[in-house]
C-alpha positions as CSV (number, residue, x, y, z in Angstrom):
1,X,8.4,-132.7,68.8
2,X,10.3,-129.8,70.5
3,X,13.2,-132.1,71.7
4,X,13.7,-133.6,68.5
5,X,13.9,-130.3,67.3
6,X,16.0,-128.7,69.8
7,X,18.4,-131.7,69.2
8,X,18.3,-131.0,65.5
9,X,19.8,-127.4,65.9
10,X,22.2,-128.5,68.4
11,X,23.4,-131.1,65.8
12,X,24.1,-128.3,63.6
13,X,26.0,-126.6,66.1
14,X,23.9,-123.4,65.3
15,X,20.4,-122.0,65.6
16,X,18.6,-121.7,62.2
17,X,15.5,-122.1,63.1
18,X,12.6,-121.3,65.8
19,X,11.1,-124.1,67.6
20,X,7.3,-123.2,68.7
21,X,5.1,-125.4,71.0
22,X,1.8,-123.3,69.5
23,X,0.6,-121.6,66.4
24,X,0.1,-118.4,68.5
25,X,3.9,-118.2,69.5
26,X,4.5,-119.0,66.0
27,X,2.8,-116.2,64.7
28,X,3.5,-113.8,67.2
29,X,7.8,-114.8,66.3
30,X,7.4,-114.5,62.7
31,X,5.1,-111.0,63.3
32,X,8.1,-109.6,64.9
33,X,10.0,-106.6,63.3
34,X,13.7,-108.0,61.4
35,X,14.2,-110.6,58.8
36,X,12.7,-113.8,60.7
37,X,14.4,-116.9,61.1
38,X,15.7,-119.3,58.3
39,X,13.6,-122.0,59.7
40,X,10.4,-122.3,61.6
41,X,10.0,-125.9,63.4
42,X,6.2,-126.6,63.8
43,X,4.0,-129.5,64.9
44,X,0.8,-128.6,62.7
45,X,-1.5,-130.2,65.4
46,X,-0.4,-127.8,68.3
47,X,-0.9,-124.7,65.5
48,X,-4.7,-124.6,66.2
49,X,-6.8,-121.6,64.7
50,X,-3.5,-120.0,63.8
51,X,-2.6,-122.6,61.2
52,X,-3.9,-120.9,58.1
53,X,-2.4,-117.3,59.1
54,X,0.6,-119.0,59.7
55,X,0.8,-120.2,56.3
56,X,-0.5,-116.8,54.9
57,X,2.6,-115.1,56.5
58,X,5.3,-118.1,55.5
59,X,3.9,-118.1,51.9
60,X,4.5,-114.3,51.3
61,X,7.4,-113.8,48.6
62,X,9.0,-111.2,51.2
63,X,9.2,-114.0,53.8
64,X,12.6,-115.8,53.9
65,X,11.5,-118.7,56.2
66,X,10.9,-122.1,55.7
67,X,8.6,-124.2,57.4
68,X,9.5,-127.6,58.8
69,X,6.7,-129.7,60.0
70,X,7.3,-132.3,62.9
71,X,4.5,-134.5,63.9
72,X,3.8,-137.6,66.1
73,X,1.8,-138.8,62.7
74,X,3.4,-137.9,59.9
75,X,1.8,-140.1,57.8
76,X,-1.1,-137.3,57.8
77,X,-0.9,-134.4,55.3
78,X,-1.7,-130.9,56.5
79,X,-2.9,-128.5,53.6
80,X,-0.8,-130.6,51.2
81,X,2.4,-130.7,53.0
82,X,3.8,-133.9,54.8
83,X,5.1,-133.9,58.1
84,X,8.5,-135.5,58.7
85,X,8.6,-137.9,62.0
86,X,10.2,-136.3,65.7
87,X,13.6,-137.6,64.6
88,X,16.5,-135.4,65.2
89,X,18.5,-136.7,62.1
90,X,15.6,-136.1,59.7
91,X,14.8,-132.5,61.2
92,X,18.8,-131.4,60.9
93,X,18.7,-132.5,57.3
94,X,15.3,-130.5,56.6
95,X,17.1,-127.4,58.1
96,X,19.9,-127.6,55.7
97,X,18.0,-127.4,52.7
98,X,17.9,-123.8,51.1
99,X,14.7,-121.7,51.3
100,X,12.7,-122.2,48.0
101,X,12.8,-119.2,45.5
102,X,9.5,-117.4,44.4
103,X,7.5,-118.4,41.5
104,X,7.7,-116.9,38.2
105,X,5.0,-116.1,35.9
106,X,3.2,-119.3,34.4
107,X,2.5,-119.5,30.8
108,X,-1.0,-117.7,29.9
109,X,0.0,-115.5,33.1
110,X,-2.6,-112.6,31.9
111,X,-5.2,-115.3,31.8
112,X,-4.4,-116.5,35.1
113,X,-4.3,-113.3,36.5
114,X,-7.7,-112.6,35.1
115,X,-9.0,-116.0,36.2
116,X,-7.8,-115.3,39.8
117,X,-9.3,-112.0,39.7
118,X,-12.6,-113.1,38.9
119,X,-12.2,-115.8,41.4
120,X,-11.7,-113.4,44.2
121,X,-8.2,-115.2,44.7
122,X,-6.0,-112.0,44.8
123,X,-4.9,-111.9,48.7
124,X,-3.5,-108.7,50.2
125,X,-0.7,-108.4,53.0
126,X,0.1,-105.3,55.0
127,X,3.1,-103.7,55.7
128,X,3.5,-101.3,58.6
129,X,4.3,-97.5,58.8
130,X,5.2,-95.9,62.0
131,X,5.5,-92.3,63.2
132,X,9.1,-91.8,64.0
133,X,9.0,-89.3,66.7
134,X,6.8,-91.6,69.1
135,X,7.0,-94.9,67.4
136,X,3.0,-94.7,67.2
137,X,1.9,-97.0,64.4
138,X,-0.5,-94.8,61.8
139,X,-0.4,-96.7,58.9
140,X,-0.6,-100.4,56.7
141,X,0.7,-100.6,53.3
142,X,-1.9,-102.9,51.1
143,X,0.2,-105.2,48.8
144,X,-1.4,-107.5,46.6
145,X,-0.4,-111.2,46.9
146,X,-1.0,-113.9,43.9
147,X,-0.6,-117.7,44.7
148,X,-1.1,-119.4,41.2
149,X,-1.3,-123.0,41.6
150,X,-0.5,-123.0,45.5
151,X,3.2,-120.8,44.5
152,X,3.6,-117.3,45.4
153,X,4.2,-115.0,42.2
154,X,6.6,-111.9,43.4
155,X,4.5,-108.9,42.8
156,X,7.4,-107.2,40.4
157,X,6.4,-110.0,38.3
158,X,2.5,-109.8,38.2
159,X,1.7,-106.4,39.0
160,X,3.3,-105.0,35.6
161,X,1.6,-107.7,34.1
162,X,-2.0,-106.3,35.3
163,X,-1.0,-102.8,34.0
164,X,-0.2,-104.3,30.4
165,X,-2.8,-106.7,30.1
166,X,-5.7,-103.7,31.4
167,X,-6.2,-105.2,34.6
168,X,-4.7,-102.6,36.5
169,X,-8.5,-101.5,37.5
170,X,-9.7,-104.9,38.7
171,X,-6.7,-105.3,40.6
172,X,-6.4,-102.1,42.1
173,X,-10.5,-102.5,43.1
174,X,-9.8,-106.3,44.8
175,X,-6.8,-105.2,47.1
176,X,-9.0,-102.2,48.1
177,X,-12.0,-104.2,48.4
178,X,-10.4,-106.6,50.7
179,X,-8.1,-104.0,52.6
180,X,-11.1,-102.4,53.8
181,X,-13.1,-105.5,55.0
182,X,-9.9,-106.8,56.6
183,X,-8.3,-103.5,58.1
184,X,-12.0,-102.4,59.3
185,X,-12.4,-104.8,62.0
186,X,-8.9,-103.6,63.6
187,X,-9.8,-100.3,64.0
188,X,-11.0,-99.8,67.1
189,X,-7.8,-102.3,68.4
190,X,-5.0,-100.9,66.3
191,X,-6.1,-97.6,65.0
192,X,-4.3,-98.2,61.7
193,X,-5.3,-96.6,58.4
194,X,-4.5,-98.1,55.3
195,X,-2.8,-97.0,51.8
196,X,-3.5,-98.7,48.3
197,X,-1.1,-98.3,45.5
198,X,-2.6,-96.9,42.2
199,X,-0.7,-96.6,38.6
200,X,-1.0,-93.2,36.9
201,X,-3.9,-94.4,34.3
202,X,-6.3,-95.4,37.4
203,X,-5.4,-92.0,39.1
204,X,-6.0,-90.1,36.5
205,X,-9.8,-91.9,35.8
206,X,-12.2,-89.1,36.7
207,X,-14.4,-91.7,38.4
208,X,-12.1,-93.0,41.0
209,X,-13.4,-90.9,43.9
210,X,-16.8,-92.8,43.4
211,X,-15.6,-96.4,42.9
212,X,-13.5,-95.5,45.8
213,X,-16.6,-94.8,47.8
214,X,-18.3,-97.9,46.6
215,X,-15.6,-100.0,48.1
216,X,-15.9,-98.2,51.2
217,X,-19.5,-98.6,51.5
218,X,-20.4,-100.7,54.6
219,X,-17.2,-101.4,54.9
220,X,-17.0,-99.0,58.2
221,X,-14.0,-97.0,56.9
222,X,-13.9,-93.4,55.9
223,X,-11.9,-91.9,53.0
224,X,-9.7,-90.2,55.7
225,X,-8.5,-94.0,56.8
226,X,-7.6,-94.8,53.1
227,X,-4.7,-93.2,52.0
228,X,-3.6,-93.4,48.0
229,X,-0.1,-94.0,46.5
230,X,1.0,-93.1,43.0
231,X,3.6,-95.5,41.9
232,X,6.5,-95.0,39.8
233,X,5.8,-96.8,36.9
234,X,4.9,-94.5,34.3
235,X,6.1,-91.3,33.0
236,X,3.8,-88.0,33.8
237,X,3.3,-86.3,30.8
238,X,0.8,-84.0,31.9
239,X,1.3,-82.7,35.3
240,X,-2.1,-80.7,35.1
241,X,-3.9,-83.5,34.8
242,X,-2.3,-85.3,37.7
243,X,-2.8,-82.0,39.7
244,X,-6.4,-82.1,38.8
245,X,-6.6,-85.9,40.0
246,X,-5.0,-85.3,43.4
247,X,-7.2,-82.3,44.1
248,X,-10.4,-84.4,43.5
249,X,-9.1,-87.3,45.5
250,X,-7.8,-85.0,48.5
251,X,-11.4,-82.9,48.2
252,X,-13.0,-86.8,48.5
253,X,-11.0,-87.0,52.0
254,X,-8.3,-89.4,51.0
255,X,-4.4,-88.6,51.6
256,X,-2.5,-89.0,48.5
257,X,1.3,-89.8,48.6
258,X,4.0,-90.2,45.9
259,X,6.0,-93.1,46.1
260,X,9.7,-94.1,45.6
261,X,11.4,-90.9,45.1
262,X,15.2,-91.7,44.2
263,X,17.9,-89.2,43.7
264,X,18.0,-87.2,40.7
265,X,15.1,-89.3,39.0
266,X,13.7,-86.8,37.3
267,X,10.7,-86.0,39.3
268,X,11.2,-82.9,41.1
269,X,8.5,-81.2,39.5
270,X,5.9,-83.6,40.7
271,X,7.1,-82.4,44.6
272,X,5.7,-79.3,43.6
273,X,1.9,-81.0,43.1
274,X,-0.8,-81.2,46.0
275,X,0.4,-84.4,47.6
276,X,0.1,-85.1,50.8
277,X,3.5,-86.6,51.2
278,X,6.1,-88.2,49.6
279,X,7.9,-91.8,50.1
280,X,11.8,-92.2,49.9
281,X,12.6,-95.4,47.9
282,X,14.5,-97.7,50.0
283,X,18.0,-97.4,47.5
284,X,17.7,-93.8,48.8
285,X,17.2,-94.4,52.4
286,X,19.9,-97.5,52.4
287,X,22.6,-94.7,50.9
288,X,22.2,-92.4,53.8
289,X,24.8,-94.0,56.4
290,X,27.6,-94.0,53.8
291,X,26.7,-91.3,51.5
292,X,26.8,-87.5,51.8
293,X,25.0,-86.8,49.0
294,X,22.2,-88.8,49.8
295,X,21.9,-87.3,53.2
296,X,21.9,-83.5,51.7
297,X,19.1,-84.7,49.3
298,X,16.7,-86.3,51.7
299,X,17.2,-83.1,53.9
300,X,16.3,-81.1,51.1
301,X,13.2,-83.0,50.5
302,X,12.1,-82.9,54.2
303,X,12.5,-79.3,54.0
304,X,10.5,-78.8,50.6
305,X,7.9,-81.4,52.1
306,X,7.5,-79.1,55.3
307,X,7.5,-75.8,53.7
308,X,4.3,-77.3,51.7
309,X,2.6,-78.7,54.6
310,X,3.6,-82.3,53.6
311,X,5.3,-85.2,55.2
312,X,8.0,-87.9,54.4
313,X,7.6,-91.2,54.6
314,X,11.0,-93.5,54.7
315,X,11.0,-97.1,52.8
316,X,13.6,-99.7,53.2
317,X,14.4,-99.1,57.1
318,X,15.5,-102.2,57.8
319,X,17.4,-102.2,61.2
320,X,18.4,-99.3,63.6
321,X,21.1,-97.7,61.7
322,X,18.8,-96.5,59.2
323,X,16.1,-95.7,61.6
324,X,18.6,-93.3,63.4
325,X,19.6,-92.1,59.8
326,X,16.4,-91.1,58.7
327,X,15.5,-89.8,62.3
328,X,18.3,-87.5,62.5
329,X,17.5,-85.9,59.2
330,X,13.6,-84.9,60.5
331,X,12.0,-87.5,58.4
332,X,8.7,-88.3,59.8
333,X,7.7,-91.6,59.0
334,X,9.3,-95.1,58.3
335,X,8.5,-98.2,57.0
336,X,10.7,-101.6,56.4
337,X,11.6,-104.8,57.7
338,X,13.1,-103.2,60.8
339,X,9.8,-101.7,61.5
340,X,7.9,-104.6,60.3
341,X,7.5,-107.1,57.4
342,X,4.0,-107.6,55.2
343,X,1.9,-109.6,57.2
344,X,-1.7,-110.9,56.6
345,X,-4.2,-109.3,58.9
346,X,-4.6,-111.5,61.4
347,X,-0.8,-111.4,62.3
348,X,-1.1,-107.1,62.9
349,X,-2.1,-107.3,66.1
350,X,0.7,-109.9,67.3
351,X,3.1,-107.4,65.1
352,X,1.4,-104.4,67.1
353,X,2.2,-106.2,70.4
354,X,6.1,-106.8,69.6
355,X,6.2,-103.0,68.2
356,X,5.0,-101.7,71.6
357,X,8.1,-103.8,73.4
358,X,10.4,-101.7,72.1
359,X,11.9,-103.6,69.0
360,X,13.7,-101.9,66.1
361,X,15.1,-104.2,63.3
């Protein structure tokens, strides 16, 4: 299988694929920081117990890697997928196919999402956050994932659907419950907290601390290990109510972050509420190398945050150039593909090992 795959990449006169001999090796390569390969060539028979984790990693909407199965027994199917024979010509043809686009919402999307929630089918991937000063991993952001009819639906499609269909609380409970169950066993080894996104309407609910306690009960995680991120989808009309909500959650032990701050987005007043920190939107971060106005804005936000005992997290840090930009401006934490892509919990130890190896971007 490996010989046929290597012959196929030589035939194309480029190296568009990773060729792996084992599932553990494949998972380690996919978990490394950066954009990942265009294709992964793998023999499912050699993948072993890593096979379901490989599929979960590759099915994520953020992944742009296509899986090519090559097997000595191509007549067998693997999780509904057929394998190619060990023929370099057929493998080369497969490598030239475009990576498929993520699926869109199905008809009756709200009903389908409600059914998936009731059956516990919402999965979670985790994107790492590291401290810039010493590169120490500190947190993973829990990101909801929905595979509908075996096709991944992008979050930008189904998360607004959940909010408009009255399913936001059910979705948040599902994500928080799964995140607590999956991250708690990794705590002794990785020491990673987890953050969960919440829409404004849910964050304002007075019983939120109580149901968070219920979610964490028995998981082994403490409130201080679970941060909450206020998403930016709704305009805040009552800042006093939000202040009370943030204080309730902080008194319960949770850090509370204001997500996706952009240039001139009209939310400056919110920066003065008692959040634990703010997250810079990727559009602002990506503008830093070439835009002096963006650099001044980030420096202003960092100084304001530090004066209030808050931290600043940069999203969208996709490479070493952006890492250097946010570091030079005093930003405290970084998140993005240059740090790590969204991964299933089982791949986080592989990511951690790669990150400790000194790779950025």
